[in-house]
Phi, psi and omega in degrees: 000131174256137179233136170239110181268137177208172178111354182291169176169191178254136180211151185276152174312141182085353182277184181230153177218153165232123169272145176242141173239106178264114186252146180220165176098222186277064190279346182280337177271314179255074188269351182278134180237126176233137172266126171245170175214156180216121176269157179302131174074357179245163184279149175297135184236149173276141188249306192197141182217153176220140176219177183280350177260329183287148175280337175215161187292152168264142181232139171300143171312324179301336195238355180298134178097342188246324184246141179233125178253137182216169183223136172296161187297329175286351188051036177259337183231136178248137175243138173249103186269123181245114182250169176040054187286152186235159180306322180289357176274357178294127189179169166273129181254127178246134162261139183228157186229148176192190183285321182225153171292337190272004175302138173290316184237142178256131183270341194240127180228150172267183191282333184096144175222141195268124172249123173243118181255108181206147169274000000 
């Protein structure tokens, strides 16, 4: 599976961004897509995930109510709509793919896109 993440940038606190993760290859087998983020000096954390088994996407507590994960009808692109952004959302965001969101490790990774929330 090949993943291409895009959509990062500089935004003021309270603003919005939409990240995209375009997947190609064996997407029917590895249909779970998770967004991770890593801020400077911090551990990587899972932000949101969607797969073929869950009824709705998973969200980390820190982003619930602000971020929305969706997938296009062809299931080739996953979008992370980020609203009410906070300074603490600043990080490099990565999308990753594997079979299930419950996987402890994800085997396929995109290149990352930088989100900077600053006034």
